[in-house]
C-alpha positions as a Markdown table, in Angstrom:
| # | Residue | x | y | z |
|---|---|---|---|---|
| 1 | Met | -81.1 | -9.7 | -41.5 |
| 2 | Glu | -81.5 | -9.2 | -37.8 |
| 3 | Ile | -84.3 | -11.3 | -36.3 |
| 4 | Ala | -86.0 | -10.6 | -33.0 |
| 5 | Val | -88.2 | -13.1 | -31.2 |
| 6 | Leu | -90.8 | -11.3 | -29.0 |
| 7 | Ile | -92.4 | -13.3 | -26.2 |
| 8 | Pro | -95.0 | -11.5 | -24.0 |
| 9 | Cys | -95.4 | -13.3 | -20.7 |
| 10 | Tyr | -97.6 | -13.4 | -17.7 |
| 11 | Asn | -97.0 | -16.2 | -15.1 |
| 12 | Glu | -95.5 | -18.7 | -17.6 |
| 13 | Glu | -92.7 | -20.3 | -15.4 |
| 14 | Leu | -93.7 | -23.8 | -16.5 |
| 15 | Thr | -93.2 | -23.2 | -20.2 |
| 16 | Ile | -91.0 | -20.1 | -20.8 |
| 17 | Gly | -87.7 | -21.9 | -20.4 |
| 18 | Lys | -88.6 | -24.4 | -23.1 |
| 19 | Val | -89.9 | -21.7 | -25.4 |
| 20 | Val | -86.7 | -19.7 | -25.2 |
| 21 | Arg | -84.6 | -22.9 | -25.7 |
| 22 | Asp | -86.6 | -24.0 | -28.7 |
| 23 | Phe | -86.3 | -20.6 | -30.5 |
| 24 | Lys | -82.6 | -20.3 | -29.6 |
| 25 | His | -82.1 | -23.7 | -31.2 |
| 26 | Glu | -84.0 | -22.9 | -34.3 |
| 27 | Leu | -82.7 | -19.3 | -34.6 |
| 28 | Pro | -79.3 | -19.2 | -33.0 |
| 29 | Ser | -78.4 | -15.8 | -34.3 |
| 30 | Ala | -81.7 | -14.2 | -33.2 |
| 31 | Lys | -82.2 | -12.1 | -30.1 |
| 32 | Ile | -84.9 | -13.5 | -27.8 |
| 33 | Tyr | -86.8 | -10.8 | -25.9 |
| 34 | Val | -89.1 | -11.7 | -23.0 |
| 35 | Tyr | -91.4 | -9.0 | -21.7 |
| 36 | Asp | -92.7 | -9.9 | -18.2 |
| 37 | Asn | -96.2 | -8.4 | -17.7 |
| 38 | Asn | -96.2 | -8.3 | -13.8 |
| 39 | Ser | -95.8 | -12.0 | -13.3 |
| 40 | Ser | -95.9 | -13.2 | -9.7 |
| 41 | Asp | -93.9 | -16.4 | -10.4 |
| 42 | Arg | -90.3 | -17.1 | -11.6 |
| 43 | Thr | -91.0 | -16.3 | -15.3 |
| 44 | Ser | -88.3 | -13.6 | -15.5 |
| 45 | Glu | -85.8 | -15.6 | -13.6 |
| 46 | Ile | -86.1 | -18.6 | -15.8 |
| 47 | Ala | -86.1 | -16.6 | -19.0 |
| 48 | Leu | -83.0 | -14.8 | -17.9 |
| 49 | Ser | -81.2 | -18.1 | -17.0 |
| 50 | Glu | -82.0 | -19.4 | -20.5 |
| 51 | Gly | -80.2 | -16.4 | -22.1 |
| 52 | Ala | -83.2 | -14.3 | -23.0 |
| 53 | Leu | -83.2 | -10.5 | -22.8 |
| 54 | Val | -85.8 | -9.8 | -20.1 |
| 55 | Phe | -87.7 | -6.6 | -19.7 |
| 56 | Arg | -90.8 | -5.6 | -17.6 |
| 57 | Glu | -94.0 | -4.0 | -18.8 |
| 58 | Pro | -96.0 | -2.7 | -15.8 |
| 59 | Arg | -99.2 | -1.9 | -17.8 |
| 60 | Gln | -101.2 | -5.1 | -17.6 |
| 61 | Gly | -102.5 | -6.6 | -20.9 |
| 62 | Lys | -101.0 | -8.2 | -24.0 |
| 63 | Gly | -101.7 | -5.1 | -26.2 |
| 64 | Asn | -99.7 | -2.9 | -23.8 |
| 65 | Val | -96.8 | -5.4 | -24.0 |
| 66 | Val | -96.9 | -5.5 | -27.8 |
| 67 | Arg | -97.0 | -1.7 | -28.0 |
| 68 | Thr | -93.8 | -1.4 | -25.9 |
| 69 | Met | -92.1 | -4.2 | -27.9 |
| 70 | Phe | -92.9 | -2.7 | -31.2 |
| 71 | Arg | -91.7 | 0.7 | -30.1 |
| 72 | Asp | -88.5 | -0.3 | -28.4 |
| 73 | Ile | -87.0 | -3.2 | -30.4 |
| 74 | Glu | -85.0 | -2.7 | -33.5 |
| 75 | Ala | -84.8 | -5.5 | -36.0 |
| 76 | Asp | -85.5 | -6.5 | -39.7 |
| 77 | Ile | -87.8 | -9.4 | -38.9 |
| 78 | Tyr | -90.0 | -9.8 | -35.9 |
| 79 | Val | -91.3 | -13.2 | -34.6 |
| 80 | Leu | -94.2 | -12.7 | -32.1 |
| 81 | Val | -95.1 | -15.9 | -30.1 |
| 82 | Asp | -96.8 | -16.6 | -26.8 |
| 83 | Gly | -94.8 | -18.0 | -23.9 |
| 84 | Asp | -97.1 | -20.9 | -23.3 |
| 85 | Asp | -95.4 | -23.5 | -25.5 |
| 86 | Thr | -98.4 | -24.0 | -27.8 |
| 87 | Tyr | -96.7 | -22.9 | -31.0 |
| 88 | Pro | -93.9 | -25.0 | -32.7 |
| 89 | Ala | -90.6 | -23.2 | -33.0 |
| 90 | Asp | -89.3 | -25.5 | -35.7 |
| 91 | Glu | -92.0 | -24.2 | -38.1 |
| 92 | Val | -90.9 | -20.6 | -37.9 |
| 93 | His | -88.5 | -20.9 | -40.8 |
| 94 | Val | -91.3 | -21.1 | -43.5 |
| 95 | Met | -92.9 | -18.1 | -41.9 |
| 96 | Ile | -89.7 | -16.1 | -41.9 |
| 97 | Glu | -88.9 | -17.0 | -45.5 |
| 98 | His | -92.1 | -15.3 | -46.7 |
| 99 | Val | -91.1 | -12.1 | -45.0 |
| 100 | Arg | -87.4 | -12.3 | -46.1 |
| 101 | Asn | -88.5 | -12.8 | -49.7 |
| 102 | Gly | -90.8 | -9.8 | -49.6 |
| 103 | Asp | -93.9 | -12.0 | -50.2 |
| 104 | Ala | -95.6 | -10.7 | -47.0 |
| 105 | Asp | -95.5 | -7.9 | -44.4 |
| 106 | Met | -97.2 | -10.2 | -42.0 |
| 107 | Val | -97.2 | -14.0 | -41.9 |
| 108 | Ile | -100.0 | -15.6 | -39.8 |
| 109 | Gly | -99.5 | -18.9 | -38.1 |
| 110 | Asp | -102.8 | -20.6 | -38.9 |
| 111 | Arg | -103.9 | -23.1 | -36.2 |
| 112 | Leu | -107.3 | -24.0 | -37.5 |
| 113 | Ser | -106.9 | -25.3 | -41.1 |
| 114 | Asn | -105.3 | -28.6 | -40.3 |
| 115 | Gly | -107.7 | -29.6 | -37.5 |
| 116 | Arg | -105.0 | -29.8 | -34.8 |
| 117 | Tyr | -106.6 | -26.9 | -32.8 |
| 118 | Gln | -109.9 | -28.7 | -32.7 |
| 119 | Glu | -108.2 | -31.8 | -31.4 |
| 120 | Glu | -105.8 | -30.2 | -28.9 |
| 121 | Asn | -107.9 | -27.3 | -27.5 |
| 122 | Lys | -109.7 | -28.2 | -24.3 |
| 123 | Arg | -111.2 | -24.8 | -23.4 |
| 124 | Asn | -114.9 | -24.4 | -23.9 |
| 125 | Phe | -116.1 | -21.9 | -26.5 |
| 126 | His | -112.6 | -20.9 | -27.7 |
| 127 | Glu | -113.2 | -22.5 | -31.1 |
| 128 | Phe | -116.6 | -20.9 | -31.3 |
| 129 | Gly | -115.2 | -17.5 | -30.5 |
| 130 | Asn | -112.4 | -17.9 | -33.1 |
| 131 | Lys | -115.0 | -18.9 | -35.8 |
| 132 | Leu | -117.3 | -16.0 | -34.9 |
| 133 | Val | -114.5 | -13.3 | -35.1 |
| 134 | Gln | -113.2 | -15.0 | -38.3 |
| 135 | Thr | -116.6 | -14.9 | -39.9 |
| 136 | Leu | -117.3 | -11.2 | -38.9 |
| 137 | Val | -113.9 | -9.9 | -40.1 |
| 138 | Asn | -114.0 | -11.8 | -43.4 |
| 139 | Arg | -117.6 | -10.6 | -44.1 |
| 140 | Ile | -116.8 | -7.0 | -43.3 |
| 141 | Phe | -113.5 | -6.8 | -45.1 |
| 142 | Arg | -114.2 | -9.3 | -47.8 |
| 143 | Ser | -111.2 | -11.4 | -46.9 |
| 144 | Lys | -110.5 | -15.1 | -46.5 |
| 145 | Ile | -108.3 | -15.2 | -43.4 |
| 146 | Arg | -108.5 | -18.6 | -41.7 |
| 147 | Asp | -107.2 | -17.7 | -38.2 |
| 148 | Ile | -107.7 | -14.2 | -36.9 |
| 149 | Met | -106.8 | -14.8 | -33.2 |
| 150 | Thr | -103.5 | -16.7 | -33.5 |
| 151 | Gly | -100.7 | -15.5 | -31.3 |
| 152 | Tyr | -98.0 | -16.8 | -33.7 |
| 153 | Arg | -97.0 | -14.2 | -36.3 |
| 154 | Val | -93.9 | -12.9 | -38.2 |
| 155 | Tyr | -93.6 | -9.3 | -39.4 |
| 156 | Asn | -91.2 | -7.1 | -41.3 |
| 157 | Arg | -90.0 | -3.8 | -39.9 |
| 158 | Phe | -92.2 | -1.9 | -42.3 |
| 159 | Phe | -95.4 | -3.3 | -40.6 |
| 160 | Val | -94.1 | -3.1 | -37.0 |
| 161 | Lys | -93.0 | 0.5 | -37.1 |
| 162 | Asn | -96.2 | 1.7 | -38.8 |
| 163 | Phe | -98.8 | -0.2 | -36.8 |
| 164 | Pro | -100.4 | 2.1 | -34.2 |
| 165 | Val | -101.3 | -0.2 | -31.2 |
| 166 | Leu | -104.5 | 0.9 | -29.5 |
| 167 | Ser | -105.7 | -2.2 | -27.7 |
| 168 | Lys | -104.6 | -3.0 | -24.2 |
| 169 | Gly | -105.4 | -6.7 | -24.0 |
| 170 | Phe | -106.1 | -9.8 | -26.1 |
| 171 | Gln | -107.9 | -7.7 | -28.7 |
| 172 | Ile | -104.5 | -7.0 | -30.2 |
| 173 | Glu | -104.6 | -9.8 | -32.7 |
| 174 | Thr | -107.9 | -8.6 | -34.1 |
| 175 | Glu | -106.7 | -5.1 | -34.3 |
| 176 | Met | -103.5 | -5.8 | -36.2 |
| 177 | Thr | -105.5 | -8.1 | -38.6 |
| 178 | Val | -108.0 | -5.3 | -39.4 |
| 179 | Phe | -105.2 | -2.7 | -39.7 |
| 180 | Met | -103.5 | -5.0 | -42.2 |
| 181 | Leu | -106.6 | -5.5 | -44.3 |
| 182 | Asn | -107.7 | -1.9 | -44.2 |
| 183 | His | -104.3 | -0.6 | -45.3 |
| 184 | Asn | -103.6 | -3.3 | -47.9 |
| 185 | Phe | -100.5 | -4.8 | -46.3 |
| 186 | Lys | -99.3 | -8.0 | -47.9 |
| 187 | Tyr | -99.9 | -11.2 | -45.8 |
| 188 | Lys | -99.6 | -14.9 | -46.0 |
| 189 | Glu | -101.0 | -17.7 | -43.9 |
| 190 | Val | -99.0 | -20.8 | -43.0 |
| 191 | Pro | -100.6 | -23.8 | -41.3 |
| 192 | Ile | -98.9 | -24.7 | -38.0 |
| 193 | Thr | -99.1 | -27.7 | -35.7 |
| 194 | Tyr | -100.8 | -26.3 | -32.6 |
| 195 | Arg | -100.5 | -28.1 | -29.3 |
| 196 | Asp | -102.4 | -27.5 | -26.1 |
| 197 | Arg | -100.7 | -26.1 | -22.9 |
| 198 | Pro | -98.8 | -28.7 | -20.8 |
| 199 | Glu | -100.3 | -30.1 | -17.6 |
| 200 | Gly | -100.3 | -27.4 | -14.9 |
| 201 | Ser | -100.2 | -24.4 | -17.2 |
| 202 | Phe | -103.3 | -22.3 | -17.4 |
| 203 | Ser | -104.6 | -19.8 | -20.0 |
| 204 | Lys | -104.9 | -16.2 | -18.9 |
| 205 | Leu | -107.6 | -15.5 | -21.4 |
| 206 | Asn | -111.1 | -15.3 | -19.9 |
| 207 | Thr | -113.5 | -16.7 | -22.5 |
| 208 | Ile | -116.5 | -14.4 | -21.6 |
| 209 | Arg | -114.7 | -11.2 | -20.5 |
| 210 | Asp | -112.0 | -11.2 | -23.2 |
| 211 | Gly | -114.5 | -12.4 | -25.8 |
| 212 | Ile | -116.7 | -9.4 | -25.2 |
| 213 | Arg | -113.6 | -7.1 | -25.4 |
| 214 | Val | -112.7 | -8.6 | -28.8 |
| 215 | Leu | -116.2 | -8.1 | -30.1 |
| 216 | Asn | -116.2 | -4.6 | -28.8 |
| 217 | Ile | -112.9 | -3.7 | -30.5 |
| 218 | Leu | -114.2 | -5.3 | -33.7 |
| 219 | Tyr | -117.3 | -3.1 | -33.4 |
| 220 | Glu | -115.1 | 0.0 | -33.0 |
| 221 | Leu | -112.8 | -1.0 | -35.9 |
| 222 | Phe | -115.8 | -1.7 | -38.1 |
| 223 | Lys | -117.3 | 1.7 | -37.3 |
| 224 | His | -114.0 | 3.6 | -37.8 |
| 225 | Thr | -112.7 | 1.8 | -40.9 |
| 226 | Lys | -116.0 | 1.1 | -42.7 |
| 227 | Pro | -118.2 | 4.1 | -41.7 |
| 228 | Met | -120.2 | 4.1 | -44.9 |
| 229 | Leu | -121.3 | 0.4 | -44.4 |
| 230 | Phe | -121.8 | 0.8 | -40.7 |
| 231 | Phe | -124.0 | 3.9 | -40.7 |
| 232 | Leu | -125.9 | 2.7 | -43.8 |
| 233 | Leu | -126.9 | -0.3 | -41.8 |
| 234 | Val | -128.0 | 1.9 | -38.9 |
| 235 | Ser | -129.8 | 4.2 | -41.3 |
| 236 | Gly | -131.5 | 1.2 | -42.9 |
| 237 | Val | -132.7 | -0.1 | -39.5 |
| 238 | Phe | -134.4 | 3.3 | -38.8 |
| 239 | Leu | -135.8 | 3.4 | -42.3 |
| 240 | Val | -137.4 | 0.0 | -42.0 |
| 241 | Ala | -138.8 | 0.9 | -38.6 |
| 242 | Ser | -140.2 | 4.1 | -40.1 |
| 243 | Leu | -141.9 | 2.1 | -42.9 |
| 244 | Ile | -143.3 | -0.4 | -40.5 |
| 245 | Val | -144.9 | 2.4 | -38.3 |
| 246 | Gly | -145.7 | 4.7 | -41.2 |
| 247 | Val | -147.3 | 2.4 | -43.9 |
| 248 | Pro | -150.6 | 2.0 | -42.0 |
| 249 | Val | -150.7 | 5.8 | -41.7 |
| 250 | Ile | -150.2 | 6.2 | -45.5 |
| 251 | Ile | -152.8 | 3.5 | -46.3 |
| 252 | Glu | -155.3 | 5.2 | -44.0 |
| 253 | Phe | -154.7 | 8.6 | -45.7 |
| 254 | Ile | -155.0 | 7.1 | -49.2 |
| 255 | Gln | -158.3 | 5.5 | -48.3 |
| 256 | Thr | -159.9 | 8.2 | -46.2 |
| 257 | His | -157.9 | 11.4 | -46.9 |
| 258 | Phe | -157.7 | 11.7 | -43.2 |
| 259 | Ile | -155.3 | 10.6 | -40.5 |
| 260 | Thr | -156.4 | 9.3 | -37.1 |
| 261 | Leu | -153.1 | 7.6 | -36.3 |
| 262 | Val | -151.4 | 10.8 | -35.3 |
| 263 | Pro | -148.9 | 9.3 | -32.8 |
| 264 | Ser | -147.8 | 6.7 | -35.4 |
| 265 | Ala | -147.4 | 9.5 | -38.0 |
| 266 | Ile | -145.2 | 11.5 | -35.6 |
| 267 | Leu | -143.1 | 8.4 | -34.7 |
| 268 | Ala | -142.7 | 7.4 | -38.4 |
| 269 | Ser | -141.6 | 11.0 | -39.3 |
| 270 | Gly | -139.1 | 11.0 | -36.4 |
| 271 | Leu | -137.6 | 7.6 | -37.5 |
| 272 | Ala | -137.4 | 8.8 | -41.1 |
| 273 | Ile | -135.5 | 11.9 | -40.0 |
| 274 | Leu | -133.1 | 9.8 | -38.0 |
| 275 | Ala | -132.5 | 7.5 | -41.0 |
| 276 | Ser | -131.7 | 10.6 | -43.1 |
| 277 | Leu | -129.3 | 12.0 | -40.4 |
| 278 | Phe | -127.4 | 8.7 | -40.2 |
| 279 | Leu | -127.2 | 8.7 | -44.0 |
| 280 | Val | -125.6 | 12.1 | -43.9 |
| 281 | Val | -123.2 | 10.9 | -41.1 |
| 282 | Ala | -122.2 | 7.9 | -43.3 |
| 283 | Leu | -121.3 | 10.2 | -46.2 |
| 284 | Ile | -119.3 | 12.6 | -44.0 |
| 285 | Leu | -117.4 | 9.9 | -42.1 |
| 286 | Asp | -116.7 | 7.9 | -45.3 |
| 287 | Thr | -115.0 | 11.0 | -46.7 |
| 288 | Met | -113.0 | 11.4 | -43.5 |
| 289 | Ala | -112.0 | 7.7 | -43.6 |
| 290 | Tyr | -110.9 | 8.1 | -47.2 |
| 291 | Tyr | -108.6 | 11.0 | -46.3 |
| 292 | Ser | -107.3 | 9.1 | -43.3 |
| 293 | Arg | -106.3 | 6.2 | -45.5 |
| 294 | Leu | -104.8 | 8.6 | -48.0 |
| 295 | Asp | -102.7 | 10.2 | -45.1 |
| 296 | Met | -101.6 | 6.7 | -44.0 |
| 297 | Glu | -100.6 | 5.8 | -47.5 |
| 298 | Cys | -98.5 | 9.0 | -47.7 |
| 299 | Arg | -96.9 | 8.2 | -44.4 |
| 300 | Leu | -96.0 | 4.7 | -45.5 |
| 301 | Asn | -94.5 | 6.0 | -48.7 |
| 302 | Thr | -92.5 | 8.5 | -46.7 |
| 303 | Tyr | -91.3 | 5.8 | -44.4 |
| 304 | Ile | -90.1 | 3.6 | -47.3 |
| 305 | Glu | -88.3 | 6.6 | -48.8 |
| 306 | His | -86.6 | 7.4 | -45.5 |
| 307 | Gln | -85.5 | 3.8 | -45.0 |
| 308 | Ser | -84.1 | 3.5 | -48.5 |
| 309 | Lys | -81.8 | 6.5 | -47.8 |
| 310 | Arg | -80.4 | 5.0 | -44.6 |
């Protein structure tokens, strides 16, 4: 089976050479693709000298790079890894084996379970952000994924060619995880030995800015993939607010058969109407989401049938 190693890069001249060498050593028959995302250093030059196939993606952001990679590269198994030398190449074989055997459409390199990330990571709030996104995704989708944000993954062709990349930046990991869960793809998690960046190498991820972007994409994905739950929660908020404002009005009417709290009565009625409207929205969008999943399932079946005839 043809294996492609995909390495999105932005200013990684200190580490890209070692990453390419490590994966060429572990997977000598694989093709190594480095996509340079507007680097201002010697990333492309070094990757090329190490024998990688180097391409350029002018649209800034990891999501844009992954979109181009997934569209352009043809292979049976895809290994996606960052160019910062934080992920061990020698542990890729276990991940690939799960895909090769058909156990998984996506294998996730889990940095968090064995405690190494907590020991190695020196960036403030990164672990907190990982845990927050992990908790939210697992609660919403009733899953038990241990590492949502890892940049080390292995996929089969089935997943890569059917995953519609919408994110532009570091939200891509969250997006592909939610897509996998929402459409019931098979997945496995493999604990990996994470190591922090070497001296002089700096993360391109901005904790606050990119953290907000990840939470925003999670909000959008929650709204689009679970509209019934999302809008029921919104409806519930307006209903509770309506009751808080309206109960004193009801009590007054029961006791006196008269209403003096007219502004409260009007506000409570308005909030109750909004709650009802959001309930209707939840029902409509849930039906649309169902047919969207049905359409995706038909597309996946058509893709499998088409591939079997090749």
